C-alpha positions as MATLAB code, in Angstrom:
seq = 'MAAKWHLSGDYFENCNCNVVCPCLVSPGAPLTSRPSQGVCDVALVFHIDKGSYDNVSLDGLNVAVVGHTPGAMGEGNWTLAAYIDERADEQQTAALGAIFSGAEGGPMSAFAPLVGKHLGVKKTAIKYAITGKSRSAEIPGIMHMAVEPLPTMHSSGEIWTTIGHPVAPDKLALAVGAKGSTFADHGMRWDNSGKNGHYAPISWSN';
ca = [
       9.854  -40.877   13.904;
      12.259  -38.687   11.954;
      10.917  -36.961    8.865;
      11.803  -38.372    5.465;
      13.248  -35.765    3.179;
      15.144  -35.320   -0.061;
      16.210  -32.455   -2.274;
      18.035  -31.890   -5.534;
      19.277  -28.741   -7.187;
      22.420  -26.648   -7.435;
      24.890  -24.968   -5.078;
      27.982  -22.789   -5.101;
      30.420  -21.456   -2.545;
      32.999  -18.683   -2.378;
      35.612  -18.457    0.380;
      38.589  -16.202    1.083;
      41.224  -18.872    0.376;
      43.549  -18.653   -2.570;
      42.636  -21.010   -5.416;
      42.537  -23.980   -4.643;
      41.381  -24.117   -1.016;
      43.942  -25.964    1.182;
      41.138  -26.979    3.554;
      40.016  -29.423    0.871;
      43.156  -30.074   -1.195;
      46.502  -30.259    0.626;
      49.121  -32.802    1.759;
      47.375  -33.056    5.135;
      44.021  -34.602    5.901;
      40.999  -32.557    4.731;
      40.052  -29.635    7.016;
      43.349  -29.847    8.941;
      45.384  -27.315    6.947;
      45.086  -23.634    7.813;
      43.130  -21.495    5.367;
      45.229  -19.365    3.018;
      44.500  -16.199    5.010;
      44.668  -17.922    8.420;
      40.892  -17.728    8.864;
      37.987  -18.819    6.684;
      35.175  -16.547    5.523;
      32.812  -18.568    3.360;
      29.309  -18.424    1.912;
      27.458  -21.441    0.539;
      24.266  -20.799   -1.428;
      21.737  -23.450   -2.438;
      18.885  -23.593   -4.940;
      16.377  -26.429   -4.583;
      14.821  -27.522   -7.864;
      12.852  -30.380   -6.310;
      12.521  -31.288   -2.665;
      10.191  -32.454    0.067;
      10.213  -32.855    3.838;
       7.561  -35.482    4.580;
       4.609  -33.909    2.751;
       6.030  -30.358    2.684;
       7.236  -29.239   -0.755;
      10.559  -27.366   -0.932;
      10.531  -26.820   -4.701;
      12.130  -23.602   -5.941;
      13.409  -22.313   -2.599;
      16.855  -20.879   -1.828;
      19.063  -21.042    1.270;
      22.407  -19.454    2.164;
      24.781  -20.473    4.941;
      27.616  -18.130    5.878;
      30.488  -19.071    8.154;
      33.697  -17.873    9.775;
      36.388  -20.103   11.268;
      39.304  -18.737   13.310;
      41.750  -21.359   12.045;
      41.766  -24.787   10.442;
      38.176  -25.824    9.782;
      38.604  -29.178   11.494;
      39.487  -27.453   14.776;
      35.906  -26.215   15.061;
      34.677  -23.054   16.779;
      32.840  -22.014   13.631;
      30.520  -19.017   13.651;
      27.511  -19.653   11.429;
      24.578  -17.621   10.090;
      21.744  -18.812    7.867;
      19.357  -17.118    5.454;
      16.098  -18.701    4.305;
      14.044  -17.675    1.294;
      11.337  -15.214    2.316;
       8.898  -17.109    0.069;
       9.013  -20.112    2.435;
       5.937  -20.514    4.623;
       6.099  -21.565    8.266;
       6.294  -25.300    7.535;
       8.860  -24.852    4.783;
      10.967  -22.595    7.003;
      11.008  -25.197    9.772;
      11.889  -27.947    7.293;
      14.756  -25.988    5.752;
      16.046  -25.091    9.211;
      16.078  -28.759   10.210;
      17.853  -29.876    7.039;
      20.438  -27.111    6.792;
      21.313  -27.195   10.497;
      22.178  -30.880   10.133;
      19.574  -31.834   12.728;
      17.866  -34.201   10.268;
      20.993  -35.928    8.975;
      22.322  -35.484    5.479;
      25.455  -33.577    4.377;
      25.122  -30.627    6.753;
      25.262  -32.938    9.763;
      29.004  -33.333    9.055;
      29.506  -29.655    9.907;
      27.176  -29.407   12.908;
      29.708  -30.595   15.560;
      32.190  -27.943   14.394;
      29.895  -24.965   15.044;
      30.593  -23.007   18.227;
      28.342  -19.995   17.707;
      25.024  -19.722   15.888;
      24.097  -16.223   14.743;
      20.559  -17.275   13.929;
      18.360  -17.449   10.848;
      17.013  -14.548    8.789;
      14.093  -14.726    6.373;
      15.027  -12.636    3.349;
      14.875  -12.383   -0.413;
      17.501  -14.627   -2.005;
      18.044  -14.505   -5.749;
      19.933  -17.450   -7.265;
      20.938  -17.490  -10.930;
      22.814  -19.777  -13.310;
      24.143  -18.011  -16.398;
      26.069  -20.343  -18.647;
      28.654  -21.903  -16.369;
      28.553  -19.089  -13.787;
      26.512  -18.991  -10.591;
      25.442  -15.919   -8.657;
      23.342  -15.052   -5.627;
      22.109  -11.866   -4.058;
      20.641  -11.059   -0.659;
      19.713   -7.361   -0.875;
      21.898   -5.184    1.312;
      23.840   -8.191    2.639;
      25.474  -10.343   -0.018;
      26.298  -10.347   -3.681;
      28.448  -13.276   -4.762;
      29.246  -15.000   -8.015;
      31.645  -17.700   -9.156;
      32.864  -18.717  -12.571;
      34.883  -21.736  -13.734;
      38.648  -21.677  -13.411;
      40.322  -21.267  -16.798;
      41.181  -24.607  -18.367;
      42.405  -26.096  -21.632;
      39.762  -28.823  -21.340;
      37.190  -28.583  -24.120;
      34.319  -28.561  -21.612;
      35.509  -25.247  -20.184;
      35.290  -26.660  -16.661;
      37.466  -28.546  -14.178;
      35.528  -31.193  -12.244;
      36.978  -33.181   -9.364;
      35.954  -35.765   -6.790;
      37.303  -34.748   -3.381;
      34.555  -35.926   -1.052;
      33.196  -32.495   -0.159;
      30.186  -33.289    2.084;
      27.914  -31.018    0.050;
      28.802  -32.626   -3.298;
      31.034  -35.664   -2.699;
      31.035  -37.099   -6.215;
      31.300  -34.081   -8.500;
      32.680  -30.635   -7.678;
      33.777  -27.878  -10.064;
      36.784  -25.665   -9.361;
      35.854  -22.002   -9.620;
      36.895  -18.476   -8.693;
      34.949  -15.621   -7.168;
      33.859  -12.949   -9.648;
      34.564   -9.273   -9.058;
      32.281   -7.770   -6.437;
      31.730  -10.972   -4.426;
      31.010   -9.356   -1.078;
      29.222  -10.023    2.208;
      28.386   -7.717    5.117;
      26.229   -8.712    8.105;
      26.470   -9.690   11.779;
      29.559   -7.498   12.125;
      31.377   -9.503    9.452;
      32.469   -7.935    6.184;
      34.541   -9.395    3.383;
      35.314   -9.286   -0.321;
      36.090  -12.693   -1.832;
      36.587  -11.471   -5.398;
      39.269  -13.540   -7.118;
      39.276  -16.104   -4.327;
      38.433  -19.802   -4.229;
      35.048  -21.087   -5.349;
      33.180  -24.278   -6.164;
      29.842  -25.280   -7.641;
      28.006  -28.529   -8.249;
      24.655  -30.190   -8.680;
      23.379  -31.554   -5.363;
      21.208  -34.536   -4.452;
      20.596  -35.037   -0.734;
      18.409  -37.255    1.421;
      18.351  -38.728    4.906;
];
């Protein structure tokens, strides 16, 4: 029988599209428009406040998923790499791999059929921080990314939308990459400073 799992926490992403990403918001169907730069370079970083996979606790762990697409996201042929918190033990690592690969259902299973090349999983230190309304993450020597809310006249200081993003379908904030939002690994290198971002609370289960 499949494992029963759930998790809740926070996530953010930063891609190389202009604000706002046409992959998600455009006259065409979602994921059918070409990214602003023709290709997509994106990092999604997750912090789990509370979570379990059967009887394995996932509390407090972090995960990052980094991807490249050569064209419209819906056309597939994604290249994907994953990073799992070095604090995870063997059981936790296996559980996170199953959940974030989409093998155990949940939101990430929507992306699984689009992946053409897996670059593997690295165990590494991942620091995730929430400072006010900003989110940031660091993988030493590989990634430093941060997003902050788009400017708005709304008194909350944030722009929230419901666009059906698989990661956070009911509540997604519009954001922009902070200066110095960079990634370099697996022969890929990019700087997404000033580019599109999102963040949201997450609540997943299978």
